[in-house]
Residue frames relative to the residue before (quaternion, step in Angstrom):
aa qw qx qy qz dx dy dz
M 1.0000 0.0000 0.0000 0.0000 0.00 0.00 0.00
M 0.5347 -0.6269 0.4629 0.3268 3.54 -1.20 0.72
R 0.1926 -0.7762 0.5914 0.1034 3.51 -0.93 0.86
L 0.3045 -0.7368 0.5737 0.1879 3.58 -0.98 0.92
S 0.4665 -0.6640 0.5005 0.3017 3.47 -1.02 0.77
P 0.6359 -0.5405 0.3808 0.3981 3.61 -1.10 0.56
R 0.6399 0.5360 -0.3368 0.4358 3.58 1.02 -0.74
A 0.6919 0.4806 -0.2864 0.4564 3.60 0.97 -0.87
A 0.7176 0.4677 -0.2540 0.4492 3.62 1.07 -0.56
R 0.5521 0.6719 -0.3877 0.3056 3.56 1.13 -0.17
G 0.4568 -0.7078 0.4399 0.3110 3.76 1.23 -0.25
L 0.7484 -0.3755 0.2908 0.4629 3.59 -1.31 -0.51
S 0.4380 -0.6609 0.5374 0.2874 3.48 -1.14 0.62
M 0.6789 -0.4864 0.3561 0.4192 3.58 -1.24 0.28
I 0.6463 0.5198 -0.3219 0.4567 3.59 0.97 -0.82
E 0.6582 0.5048 -0.3112 0.4637 3.57 0.94 -0.88
L 0.6493 0.5169 -0.3161 0.4596 3.58 1.01 -0.82
L 0.6561 0.5072 -0.3121 0.4635 3.59 0.94 -0.83
I 0.6357 0.5196 -0.3281 0.4672 3.58 1.01 -0.79
A 0.6551 0.5124 -0.3104 0.4604 3.57 0.99 -0.87
L 0.6507 0.5067 -0.3136 0.4707 3.58 1.00 -0.84
A 0.6434 0.5242 -0.3250 0.4534 3.59 0.97 -0.80
I 0.6603 0.4966 -0.3074 0.4721 3.57 0.93 -0.89
G 0.6575 0.5124 -0.3068 0.4593 3.57 0.97 -0.89
S 0.6474 0.5205 -0.3186 0.4565 3.57 1.01 -0.82
L 0.6363 0.5237 -0.3274 0.4622 3.57 0.99 -0.79
I 0.6503 0.5101 -0.3196 0.4634 3.57 0.96 -0.83
I 0.6640 0.4990 -0.3086 0.4635 3.60 0.96 -0.88
V 0.6447 0.5181 -0.3193 0.4625 3.59 0.94 -0.89
G 0.6548 0.5136 -0.3059 0.4625 3.57 0.97 -0.86
A 0.6600 0.5078 -0.3075 0.4604 3.55 0.98 -0.88
V 0.6542 0.5040 -0.3122 0.4696 3.58 0.99 -0.86
F 0.6410 0.5269 -0.3213 0.4563 3.59 1.00 -0.82
V 0.6601 0.4984 -0.3052 0.4719 3.56 0.92 -0.93
Y 0.6484 0.5153 -0.3178 0.4616 3.60 0.99 -0.84
S 0.6614 0.5080 -0.3088 0.4574 3.55 0.95 -0.92
Q 0.6625 0.4958 -0.3077 0.4696 3.58 0.93 -0.87
S 0.6346 0.5281 -0.3271 0.4597 3.57 1.05 -0.77
R 0.6516 0.5075 -0.3134 0.4687 3.58 1.00 -0.83
T 0.6441 0.5177 -0.3170 0.4655 3.57 1.01 -0.84
S 0.6626 0.4975 -0.2997 0.4728 3.56 0.93 -0.91
Y 0.6357 0.5304 -0.3274 0.4554 3.58 1.03 -0.79
R 0.6666 0.4929 -0.3068 0.4675 3.58 0.92 -0.91
L 0.6414 0.5238 -0.3228 0.4584 3.57 0.99 -0.85
N 0.6837 0.4775 -0.2866 0.4717 3.56 0.87 -1.00
E 0.6430 0.5233 -0.3238 0.4559 3.58 1.01 -0.80
T 0.6612 0.5031 -0.3062 0.4646 3.60 0.93 -0.87
T 0.6706 0.4956 -0.2957 0.4662 3.57 0.91 -0.94
A 0.6595 0.5061 -0.3066 0.4634 3.56 0.94 -0.88
R 0.6452 0.5161 -0.3248 0.4602 3.58 1.00 -0.79
L 0.6440 0.5123 -0.3235 0.4670 3.59 0.97 -0.80
Q 0.6622 0.4941 -0.3041 0.4742 3.59 0.94 -0.85
E 0.6356 0.5207 -0.3207 0.4712 3.57 1.03 -0.78
N 0.6437 0.5192 -0.3185 0.4633 3.59 0.99 -0.83
A 0.6421 0.5204 -0.3245 0.4599 3.57 1.00 -0.83
R 0.6537 0.4970 -0.3189 0.4732 3.60 0.94 -0.83
Y 0.6391 0.5342 -0.3290 0.4449 3.58 1.00 -0.79
V 0.6458 0.5221 -0.3307 0.4484 3.58 0.90 -0.90
F 0.6961 0.4676 -0.2912 0.4604 3.57 0.80 -0.94
S 0.6138 0.5368 -0.3565 0.4562 3.59 1.08 -0.60
R 0.6646 0.5043 -0.2958 0.4654 3.58 1.16 -0.60
I 0.8047 0.3285 -0.1514 0.4708 3.59 0.90 -0.83
E 0.5551 0.6563 -0.4006 0.3173 3.61 1.10 -0.54
S 0.6904 0.4718 -0.3010 0.4585 3.61 0.77 -0.96
D 0.6118 0.5539 -0.3435 0.4483 3.59 1.09 -0.70
I 0.6747 0.4790 -0.2889 0.4816 3.57 0.96 -0.89
Q 0.6214 0.5516 -0.3439 0.4374 3.58 0.97 -0.77
L 0.7251 0.4373 -0.2342 0.4777 3.58 1.06 -0.77
A 0.3785 0.7244 -0.4995 0.2872 3.61 1.22 0.02
G 0.7884 0.2674 -0.2207 0.5081 3.56 -0.85 1.00
Y 0.4703 0.6422 -0.4677 0.3844 3.57 1.25 0.19
Y 0.0513 0.8212 -0.5595 0.1002 3.56 -0.39 1.28
G 0.7442 -0.3823 0.2213 0.5010 3.55 0.91 0.85
Y 0.8008 -0.3005 0.2353 0.4616 3.56 -0.78 -1.04
S 0.7685 0.1887 -0.1726 0.5865 3.58 1.21 0.36
N 0.1301 -0.7804 0.6018 0.1090 3.57 -1.13 0.62
K 0.4064 0.6607 -0.5066 0.3764 3.56 1.17 0.64
Y 0.4973 -0.6827 0.4424 0.3015 3.58 -0.81 0.96
S 0.6430 0.5367 -0.3311 0.4345 3.56 1.04 -0.73
D 0.6526 0.5155 -0.3137 0.4582 3.60 1.21 -0.37
I 0.7311 0.3836 -0.2113 0.5232 3.60 1.20 -0.44
R 0.0111 0.8070 -0.5883 0.0510 3.57 -0.71 1.08
L 0.4200 -0.6950 0.5370 0.2286 3.53 -1.27 0.60
V 0.1692 -0.7883 0.5883 0.0618 3.58 -0.80 1.07
D 0.2685 -0.7787 0.5447 0.1578 3.60 -0.72 1.04
N 0.7559 -0.4027 0.2651 0.4429 3.57 -1.30 0.00
A 0.6934 0.4608 -0.2750 0.4810 3.58 1.15 -0.58
G 0.5790 -0.6056 0.3702 0.4011 3.57 1.28 -0.01
N 0.4834 0.6583 -0.4437 0.3690 3.58 1.26 0.09
E 0.2948 -0.7744 0.5406 0.1458 3.57 -1.02 0.80
T 0.1135 -0.7725 0.6241 0.0293 3.53 -1.14 0.85
A 0.4632 -0.6641 0.5064 0.2965 3.58 -0.96 0.82
L 0.5598 -0.6174 0.4317 0.3450 3.57 -1.02 0.76
A 0.5882 0.5874 -0.3726 0.4125 3.58 1.11 -0.56
Q 0.7014 0.4191 -0.2605 0.5144 3.60 1.26 -0.33
A 0.6709 0.4595 -0.2913 0.5039 3.59 1.25 0.29
Q 0.3341 0.7405 -0.5100 0.2828 3.55 0.93 0.95
Q 0.7057 -0.4852 0.3138 0.4099 3.56 -1.29 0.23
G 0.6826 0.4830 -0.2979 0.4605 3.59 1.10 -0.52
D 0.5968 0.5724 -0.3542 0.4367 3.57 1.29 -0.14
P 0.6360 -0.4916 0.4030 0.4376 3.60 -1.23 0.23
T 0.6190 -0.5607 0.3938 0.3838 3.55 -1.14 0.62
V 0.4471 -0.6818 0.5104 0.2733 3.55 -0.87 0.99
P 0.4573 -0.7070 0.4563 0.2879 3.65 -0.64 1.04
G 0.8274 0.2829 -0.2056 0.4393 3.52 -1.09 0.81
L 0.4749 0.6708 -0.4614 0.3340 3.60 1.18 -0.21
P 0.5528 -0.5995 0.4510 0.3628 3.62 -1.01 0.71
G 0.6085 -0.6147 0.3659 0.3434 3.56 -0.98 0.84
Y 0.6569 0.5389 -0.3358 0.4066 3.59 0.95 -0.76
T 0.5681 0.6061 -0.3926 0.3947 3.62 1.19 -0.31
H 0.6849 0.4439 -0.2733 0.5091 3.60 1.28 -0.31
W 0.2542 0.8410 -0.4616 0.1228 3.61 1.22 0.37
C 0.7923 0.1576 -0.1325 0.5743 3.60 1.18 -0.25
G 0.8059 -0.1261 0.0435 0.5768 3.55 1.10 0.73
N 0.7051 -0.4544 0.3329 0.4307 3.55 -1.28 0.29
N 0.8642 0.0091 -0.0323 0.5020 3.57 -0.94 0.99
F 0.2168 0.8447 -0.4790 0.1000 3.58 1.24 0.38
L 0.7339 0.4303 -0.2542 0.4601 3.59 0.75 -0.97
V 0.7189 0.4569 -0.2521 0.4592 3.58 1.04 -0.72
D 0.5043 0.6368 -0.4319 0.3920 3.61 1.27 0.02
L 0.0152 0.8631 -0.5030 0.0424 3.55 0.60 1.19
M 0.4743 0.6396 -0.4606 0.3922 3.59 1.24 -0.03
A 0.6977 0.3922 -0.2492 0.5452 3.59 1.13 -0.65
T 0.1780 -0.8217 0.5334 0.0929 3.59 0.18 1.26
V 0.7513 0.0455 -0.0471 0.6567 3.55 1.15 -0.73
Q 0.0208 -0.7870 0.6156 -0.0346 3.55 -1.07 0.78
G 0.0467 -0.8272 0.5599 0.0092 3.57 -1.02 0.67
I 0.2734 -0.6939 0.6305 0.2148 3.49 -1.40 0.15
N 0.2703 -0.7746 0.5555 0.1356 3.57 -0.82 1.00
N 0.8521 -0.0637 0.0149 0.5193 3.57 -0.79 1.08
A 0.0100 0.8466 -0.5304 0.0437 3.56 0.73 1.10
P 0.4798 -0.6368 0.5046 0.3310 3.62 -1.04 0.64
A 0.6194 -0.5838 0.3794 0.3627 3.55 -1.15 0.59
G 0.7531 0.4619 -0.3109 0.3505 3.51 -1.23 0.61
A 0.8206 -0.1283 0.1412 0.5387 3.61 0.60 -1.05
L 0.3589 -0.7324 0.5402 0.2071 3.56 -0.79 1.04
Q 0.0821 -0.7742 0.6265 0.0354 3.54 -1.13 0.75
F 0.1094 -0.7928 0.5988 0.0324 3.56 -0.41 1.24
G 0.5777 0.6137 -0.4303 0.3232 3.53 -1.32 -0.02
P 0.6468 -0.5548 0.3647 0.3753 3.56 -1.25 0.38
A 0.7964 -0.0369 0.0253 0.6032 3.61 1.16 -0.47
P 0.6218 -0.5682 0.3728 0.3891 3.62 -1.07 0.61
T 0.6191 0.5622 -0.3591 0.4143 3.62 1.06 -0.61
N 0.6703 0.4916 -0.3024 0.4665 3.57 1.22 -0.37
M 0.5323 0.6435 -0.4030 0.3745 3.57 1.27 0.00
G 0.2680 -0.7731 0.5552 0.1489 3.53 -1.04 0.80
A 0.6904 0.4790 -0.2672 0.4717 3.57 1.27 0.03
A 0.3749 0.7234 -0.4995 0.2944 3.62 1.13 0.46
P 0.6246 -0.1623 -0.7545 -0.1192 1.59 -2.22 1.15
G 0.5517 0.6504 -0.3848 0.3529 3.60 1.22 -0.12
G 0.4580 -0.6959 0.4527 0.3179 3.57 1.23 0.13
C 0.8165 -0.2600 0.2120 0.4698 3.52 -0.98 -0.91
G 0.4827 -0.6927 0.4338 0.3146 3.60 1.19 0.24
L 0.1284 0.8554 -0.4904 0.1065 3.57 0.86 0.99
G 0.4192 -0.6605 0.5578 0.2772 3.52 -1.28 0.47
G 0.7316 0.4480 -0.2865 0.4267 3.56 -1.28 -0.14
N 0.5920 -0.6020 0.3524 0.4037 3.59 1.15 0.67
G 0.7094 -0.4689 0.2641 0.4551 3.58 1.03 0.77
N 0.6186 -0.5801 0.3951 0.3531 3.53 -1.31 0.19
V 0.5446 -0.5849 0.4900 0.3481 3.53 -1.32 0.40
G 0.4815 -0.6845 0.4697 0.2810 3.58 -0.84 0.96
G 0.7850 0.3189 -0.2507 0.4682 3.55 -1.04 0.83
T 0.5944 0.5435 -0.3759 0.4583 3.59 1.24 -0.12
D 0.4574 -0.6621 0.5180 0.2900 3.56 -1.30 0.31
A 0.2227 -0.7325 0.6216 0.1658 3.53 -1.34 0.28
L 0.1524 -0.7918 0.5890 0.0547 3.56 -1.14 0.67
V 0.1306 -0.7816 0.6080 0.0495 3.56 -0.91 1.00
I 0.1256 -0.7726 0.6209 0.0428 3.55 -1.02 0.90
R 0.0495 -0.7833 0.6195 0.0161 3.57 -0.93 0.92
R 0.2048 0.7627 -0.5852 0.1841 3.55 -0.95 0.92
L 0.4761 -0.5996 0.5243 0.3727 3.54 -1.31 -0.28
D 0.5466 -0.5773 0.4826 0.3676 3.55 -1.23 0.46
V 0.4697 -0.6891 0.4745 0.2819 3.57 -1.06 0.72
A 0.6434 0.5251 -0.3230 0.4539 3.60 1.23 -0.36
A 0.3617 -0.7214 0.5528 0.2077 3.56 -0.93 0.96
L 0.3214 -0.7495 0.5542 0.1669 3.58 -1.13 0.77
A 0.5533 -0.6271 0.4388 0.3287 3.53 -1.15 0.65
A 0.7964 -0.0338 0.0644 0.6004 3.57 1.07 -0.73
P 0.5392 -0.6238 0.4483 0.3453 3.61 -1.15 0.50
T 0.2832 -0.7349 0.5927 0.1687 3.55 -1.33 0.39
A 0.4434 -0.7087 0.4829 0.2605 3.58 -0.70 1.06
G 0.7939 0.2988 -0.2337 0.4753 3.56 -1.01 0.85
V 0.6626 0.4540 -0.2992 0.5150 3.60 1.27 -0.14
L 0.4306 -0.6951 0.5116 0.2641 3.57 -0.88 0.96
Q 0.0861 0.8081 -0.5685 0.1280 3.56 -0.54 1.22
A 0.3437 -0.7371 0.5503 0.1890 3.54 -1.29 0.32
F 0.2299 -0.7083 0.6491 0.1554 3.52 -1.20 0.71
V 0.0443 -0.8153 0.5768 -0.0236 3.58 -0.49 1.20
N 0.1244 -0.8050 0.5800 0.0106 3.53 -0.97 0.95
R 0.3658 -0.7612 0.4990 0.1942 3.55 -0.61 1.16
T 0.7039 0.5107 -0.2740 0.4106 3.59 0.98 -0.79
K 0.7931 0.1466 -0.0713 0.5869 3.58 1.18 -0.48
S 0.3567 -0.7848 0.4638 0.2044 3.57 -0.24 1.27
S 0.6822 0.5031 -0.2995 0.4379 3.60 1.03 -0.69
S 0.6056 0.5854 -0.3480 0.4116 3.61 1.27 0.01
Q 0.4051 0.7024 -0.4903 0.3196 3.61 1.18 0.38
R 0.0066 0.8196 -0.5693 0.0641 3.60 -0.73 1.07
I 0.2308 -0.7193 0.6377 0.1505 3.55 -1.20 0.72
F 0.0819 0.8113 -0.5696 0.1034 3.60 -0.73 1.00
F 0.1649 -0.8000 0.5714 0.0790 3.59 -1.25 0.31
N 0.5409 0.6507 -0.3904 0.3628 3.61 1.23 0.19
G 0.5498 -0.6432 0.3908 0.3623 3.60 1.23 0.09
V 0.6572 0.4618 -0.3121 0.5074 3.59 1.27 0.16
A 0.3801 -0.7421 0.5056 0.2219 3.58 -0.51 1.16
P 0.4638 -0.7056 0.4582 0.2778 3.63 -0.86 0.88
G 0.7989 0.1174 -0.0711 0.5855 3.60 1.24 -0.07
A 0.6667 -0.4894 0.3731 0.4204 3.54 -1.33 0.11
L 0.3784 -0.7247 0.5340 0.2155 3.56 -1.02 0.86
V 0.0145 0.7703 -0.6354 0.0527 3.54 -0.93 1.03
P 0.4720 -0.6962 0.4502 0.2996 3.64 -0.56 1.08
N 0.8518 0.1047 -0.1358 0.4950 3.54 -1.01 1.03
V 0.6932 0.4080 -0.2847 0.5216 3.59 1.26 0.19
A 0.7857 -0.0219 0.0631 0.6149 3.58 0.68 -1.13
E 0.0770 0.8400 -0.5180 0.1423 3.55 -0.34 1.29
I 0.3910 -0.6790 0.5706 0.2460 3.53 -1.40 0.28
R 0.0351 0.7932 -0.6063 0.0452 3.58 -0.96 0.90
D 0.5163 -0.6357 0.4798 0.3148 3.57 -1.15 0.66
V 0.3919 -0.6524 0.5891 0.2716 3.54 -1.25 0.57
V 0.1698 -0.8129 0.5557 0.0398 3.57 -0.71 1.14
G 0.0140 0.7672 -0.6411 0.0117 3.54 -1.04 0.89
R 0.0336 0.8038 -0.5915 0.0537 3.58 -0.93 0.85
A 0.1187 -0.7816 0.6106 0.0470 3.58 -0.93 0.96
L 0.1841 -0.7782 0.5955 0.0771 3.57 -0.75 1.10
Y 0.1372 0.7849 -0.5927 0.1176 3.58 -0.92 0.91
V 0.4376 -0.6650 0.5381 0.2771 3.56 -1.31 0.33
S 0.2293 -0.7950 0.5518 0.1043 3.57 -0.59 1.17
R 0.5670 -0.6252 0.4254 0.3267 3.56 -1.20 0.55
D 0.7835 0.2182 -0.1154 0.5703 3.61 1.14 -0.60
S 0.3655 -0.6784 0.5870 0.2481 3.53 -1.20 0.62
D 0.6486 -0.4917 0.3890 0.4317 3.57 -1.25 0.26
G 0.8533 0.0709 -0.0835 0.5097 3.57 -0.63 1.15
R 0.7453 0.3173 -0.2118 0.5467 3.59 1.22 0.16
P 0.2298 -0.8014 0.5393 0.1188 3.60 -0.11 1.26
N 0.8392 0.2178 -0.1775 0.4656 3.54 -1.27 0.62
Y 0.6129 0.4527 -0.3843 0.5213 3.58 1.16 0.56
P 0.3421 -0.8061 0.4393 0.2007 3.61 -0.19 1.28
A 0.0910 -0.7882 0.6078 0.0312 3.53 -1.29 0.40
L 0.4117 -0.6494 0.5683 0.2929 3.54 -1.26 0.43
R 0.0461 -0.8104 0.5835 -0.0256 3.55 -0.77 1.08
A 0.2078 -0.7533 0.6087 0.1372 3.56 -1.32 0.33
K 0.1510 -0.7438 0.6465 0.0776 3.53 -0.90 1.01
A 0.1168 0.8416 -0.4985 0.1717 3.58 -0.42 1.20
T 0.6028 -0.5308 0.4567 0.3825 3.50 -1.36 0.28
V 0.3734 -0.6988 0.5675 0.2242 3.53 -1.29 0.49
A 0.5134 -0.6698 0.4399 0.3069 3.58 -0.78 1.02
G 0.8658 0.1116 -0.0999 0.4774 3.55 -0.89 1.01
A 0.7205 0.3903 -0.2411 0.5200 3.60 1.24 0.20
A 0.4411 -0.6574 0.5427 0.2807 3.55 -1.24 0.56
A 0.4989 0.6440 -0.4087 0.4116 3.57 0.61 1.14
I 0.2639 -0.7282 0.6142 0.1514 3.53 -1.36 0.44
T 0.1301 -0.7827 0.6044 0.0714 3.56 -0.98 0.85
D 0.1792 -0.7554 0.6204 0.1112 3.57 -1.25 0.47
A 0.0863 0.8279 -0.5402 0.1240 3.59 -0.34 1.24
E 0.4949 -0.6510 0.4985 0.2875 3.53 -1.19 0.66
I 0.2959 -0.7393 0.5794 0.1740 3.56 -1.00 0.88
L 0.7786 -0.2015 0.1639 0.5712 3.58 0.83 -0.97
P 0.3545 -0.7107 0.5601 0.2357 3.61 -0.93 0.85
G 0.7024 0.4804 -0.3354 0.4042 3.55 -1.23 0.42
V 0.5567 0.5499 -0.4133 0.4657 3.60 1.25 0.00
E 0.1158 -0.8481 0.5160 0.0320 3.58 -0.37 1.21
D 0.8015 0.0639 -0.0805 0.5891 3.59 1.22 -0.10
M 0.0261 -0.7473 0.6631 0.0323 3.53 -1.23 0.67
Q 0.0388 -0.7757 0.6299 0.0002 3.54 -0.89 0.99
V 0.1506 -0.8080 0.5694 0.0155 3.54 -0.99 0.93
Q 0.0165 0.7502 -0.6607 -0.0211 3.53 -1.18 0.70
F 0.3288 -0.7393 0.5593 0.1802 3.55 -1.17 0.68
G 0.3043 -0.7214 0.5938 0.1854 3.54 -1.00 0.90
I 0.0724 -0.8221 0.5647 -0.0021 3.57 -0.60 1.13
D 0.3341 -0.7016 0.5953 0.2043 3.50 -1.23 0.66
T 0.1533 -0.8272 0.5383 0.0501 3.57 -0.23 1.28
G 0.4742 -0.6726 0.4439 0.3545 3.57 1.26 -0.20
D 0.5737 0.5744 -0.3734 0.4489 3.59 1.31 0.11
Y 0.0180 0.8482 -0.5266 0.0537 3.57 0.19 1.28
D 0.6750 0.4498 -0.3061 0.4984 3.59 1.26 -0.18
N 0.4313 -0.7551 0.4165 0.2650 3.59 1.36 0.23
D 0.4192 0.6921 -0.4937 0.3187 3.56 0.92 0.87
G 0.6006 -0.6010 0.3416 0.4016 3.58 1.30 0.14
L 0.7293 0.3504 -0.2165 0.5464 3.60 1.28 -0.04
P 0.5819 -0.5603 0.4336 0.3993 3.61 -1.13 0.52
D 0.5157 -0.6590 0.4464 0.3171 3.56 -0.94 0.85
I 0.7818 0.1389 -0.0731 0.6034 3.60 1.06 -0.78
D 0.2461 0.7436 -0.5791 0.2263 3.58 -0.45 1.25
D 0.1076 -0.8632 0.4916 0.0395 3.52 0.52 1.26
D 0.7272 0.4096 -0.2538 0.4890 3.61 1.05 -0.67
A 0.3851 -0.7779 0.4375 0.2346 3.59 1.34 0.18
N 0.4091 0.7120 -0.4797 0.3091 3.59 0.96 0.84
G 0.5821 -0.6150 0.3573 0.3939 3.58 1.28 0.16
I 0.6463 0.4687 -0.3121 0.5149 3.58 1.33 -0.11
P 0.4520 -0.7107 0.4522 0.2935 3.63 -0.66 1.00
D 0.4123 -0.7073 0.5204 0.2428 3.55 -1.03 0.81
V 0.7771 0.1607 -0.0845 0.6027 3.59 1.20 -0.53
V 0.0072 0.7779 -0.6278 0.0277 3.55 -0.93 0.96
N 0.3035 -0.7768 0.5255 0.1683 3.56 -1.17 0.52
G 0.5983 -0.6249 0.3479 0.3613 3.59 1.24 0.26
L 0.5597 0.5796 -0.4031 0.4339 3.60 1.21 0.36
A 0.4415 -0.6901 0.5068 0.2683 3.57 -0.94 0.90
T 0.1961 -0.7940 0.5677 0.0938 3.55 -0.70 1.10
R 0.7887 -0.0437 -0.0028 0.6132 3.58 1.27 -0.28
Y 0.3292 -0.7194 0.5765 0.2040 3.57 -1.31 0.40
V 0.0783 -0.8110 0.5794 -0.0183 3.54 -0.87 1.02
D 0.5651 -0.5794 0.4653 0.3583 3.56 -1.27 0.42
P 0.6624 -0.5437 0.3380 0.3891 3.61 -1.17 0.48
D 0.7196 0.4140 -0.2641 0.4909 3.61 1.14 -0.40
S 0.3329 0.7720 -0.4861 0.2386 3.58 1.24 0.34
A 0.4978 -0.6594 0.4848 0.2870 3.55 -1.08 0.79
L 0.5951 0.5857 -0.3603 0.4160 3.60 1.24 -0.24
L 0.5585 0.6643 -0.3818 0.3179 3.58 1.16 -0.46
P 0.6389 0.5049 -0.3715 0.4460 3.67 0.80 -0.72
G 0.8193 0.1938 -0.1726 0.5113 3.55 -0.72 1.09
A 0.6060 0.5528 -0.3674 0.4383 3.61 1.24 -0.15
Q 0.4258 -0.6679 0.5440 0.2769 3.54 -1.23 0.49
V 0.2182 -0.7681 0.5914 0.1126 3.58 -0.58 1.18
V 0.0896 -0.8378 0.5385 0.0060 3.57 -0.58 1.15
S 0.8064 0.0776 -0.0440 0.5846 3.60 1.21 -0.29
V 0.2387 -0.7377 0.6143 0.1467 3.54 -1.32 0.37
R 0.1445 -0.7723 0.6143 0.0727 3.58 -0.87 0.98
I 0.0817 -0.8161 0.5718 -0.0188 3.55 -0.75 1.11
W 0.1286 -0.7397 0.6555 0.0818 3.53 -1.13 0.82
L 0.0574 -0.7750 0.6288 0.0242 3.57 -1.01 0.87
R 0.1290 -0.7601 0.6318 0.0805 3.56 -0.98 0.89
L 0.0751 -0.8148 0.5745 -0.0204 3.54 -0.58 1.23
R 0.1388 -0.7870 0.5944 0.0893 3.56 -1.09 0.66
S 0.6360 -0.5560 0.3884 0.3681 3.55 -1.28 0.48
E 0.6439 -0.5536 0.3755 0.3714 3.55 -1.27 0.40
Q 0.8047 0.1286 -0.0377 0.5784 3.58 1.00 -0.83
P 0.5288 -0.5955 0.4789 0.3694 3.61 -1.13 0.49
E 0.3645 -0.7422 0.5324 0.1812 3.53 -1.13 0.69
V 0.4535 -0.7025 0.4823 0.2609 3.57 -0.74 1.10
G 0.8301 0.1987 -0.1683 0.4930 3.56 -0.87 0.98
Y 0.6482 0.5046 -0.3285 0.4661 3.60 1.24 0.04
T 0.0351 -0.7767 0.6287 0.0123 3.56 -1.07 0.80
D 0.2846 -0.7582 0.5676 0.1485 3.54 -0.72 1.12
T 0.0545 -0.8297 0.5552 -0.0206 3.57 -0.33 1.28
R 0.4213 0.7313 -0.4520 0.2888 3.58 1.28 0.07
N 0.2885 -0.7183 0.6051 0.1865 3.54 -1.17 0.68
Y 0.1966 -0.8036 0.5567 0.0753 3.58 -0.52 1.22
Q 0.0183 0.7971 -0.6001 0.0647 3.56 -0.60 1.18
Y 0.3023 0.7301 -0.5520 0.2662 3.57 -0.61 1.18
A 0.8713 0.0406 -0.0286 0.4883 3.57 -1.15 0.71
G 0.7299 -0.4210 0.2337 0.4852 3.58 1.00 0.80
V 0.5777 0.5714 -0.3745 0.4466 3.59 1.30 0.02
N 0.0369 -0.7601 0.6486 0.0113 3.56 -1.07 0.83
Y 0.1233 0.8338 -0.5123 0.1648 3.58 -0.01 1.34
T 0.0046 0.7565 -0.6538 0.0160 3.53 -0.99 0.96
P 0.4301 -0.7148 0.4774 0.2761 3.63 -0.59 1.07
A 0.0656 -0.7917 0.6073 0.0080 3.56 -1.08 0.79
A 0.8267 0.2090 -0.1662 0.4953 3.54 -1.32 0.46
A 0.8468 -0.1134 0.0909 0.5117 3.58 -0.95 -0.88
E 0.5962 0.5885 -0.3674 0.4041 3.60 1.12 -0.60
A 0.6190 0.5716 -0.3479 0.4112 3.60 1.13 -0.55
G 0.6048 0.5847 -0.3582 0.4051 3.59 1.21 -0.22
F 0.6242 0.5293 -0.3411 0.4625 3.60 1.26 -0.10
R 0.3672 -0.6633 0.5945 0.2678 3.53 -1.14 0.63
R 0.0059 -0.8052 0.5923 -0.0270 3.56 -1.08 0.68
I 0.1723 -0.7502 0.6241 0.1338 3.52 -1.33 0.33
L 0.2558 -0.7291 0.6139 0.1617 3.54 -1.28 0.48
V 0.0113 -0.8009 0.5976 -0.0354 3.58 -0.72 1.08
S 0.0905 -0.7908 0.6046 0.0307 3.55 -1.19 0.58
R 0.0211 0.7836 -0.6207 0.0140 3.54 -1.17 0.61
T 0.2450 -0.7357 0.6146 0.1448 3.54 -1.14 0.77
I 0.1142 -0.8168 0.5655 -0.0010 3.56 -0.66 1.17
Q 0.3235 -0.7576 0.5399 0.1731 3.55 -0.73 1.08
L 0.3670 -0.7047 0.5627 0.2283 3.55 -1.07 0.77
R 0.3464 -0.7687 0.5024 0.1917 3.56 -0.66 1.09
N 0.7718 0.3138 -0.1550 0.5308 3.58 1.20 -0.45
S 0.0498 0.8228 -0.5620 0.0691 3.57 0.87 0.94
R 0.4513 -0.7067 0.4732 0.2699 3.54 -0.81 1.00
L 0.4679 -0.6571 0.5164 0.2873 3.53 -1.23 0.54
L 0.4605 -0.6740 0.5027 0.2847 3.57 -1.09 0.71
């Protein structure tokens, strides 16, 4: 039989074993480090991607609605659109604004955020700048509100203080087979622009002809940032309070949790294209341009004194979104400056990742001056 020499049978020396253990430990430490870094990078990329996806989703939900603001059928001249009451009497829309006395006979749900709130179609878009926490108050003055003291009756434990709110008014794009009594609806006529009527008595002001003379619901929607998400207190969300299709009712539903701020500015066409501070064409010298071309010459906050009488042609929106959970070891030290906001996360809020997104949306149905 083969005999092994004592030297060949003795195995590894202590030094060789220690060297092998050291090399193995380095390999394991390196592998664990690479795995940990990969997991961290994955979580970061996943969080960022989710925030970006949420931002795209929000804009996909609200962009088309904003684009259609001011869509009133086949005319957007106020003189062409009149309000018909239950007795068949007609009222000019200029006399059915939020600052006016309540129009007699209007369904109660039309005043859900103030006198004549839903029927104030002169205000195709409307906003509140830096609203106080708890309850939105629209209208020219609190005394004109019909929903005090609870404001607009918001869900999500009311709105977040310092955020903006945005209201959109328009008609539904879908034609109805027949009118519904008690629901604010419009009779639109393609052949005669002055025959546009808003009514709520269930009786169409004229004969219905497909693609010519049709019935459509009046749509109102208010976007705001609530203090609580559905089922999750103290986690903000973007919500919409809106009319219900075909019903005399208002609903309040969450669009997306994690939206902690919304700021809004309106692009207005002042008619001042040479930037001299005055409308280029103002023959009657009333400060309102006689001719406009639909281009935004400046952007103003929703409470700007320039808005009355101005043509709103676009809406610019900023959304600040944050992650679902705070991230261990992460501190958000960024200073967010936008639309007059100067925000730096502090304390527990600094543990969330967040993004700031903005979009300018053109109104396809800018009203005529």
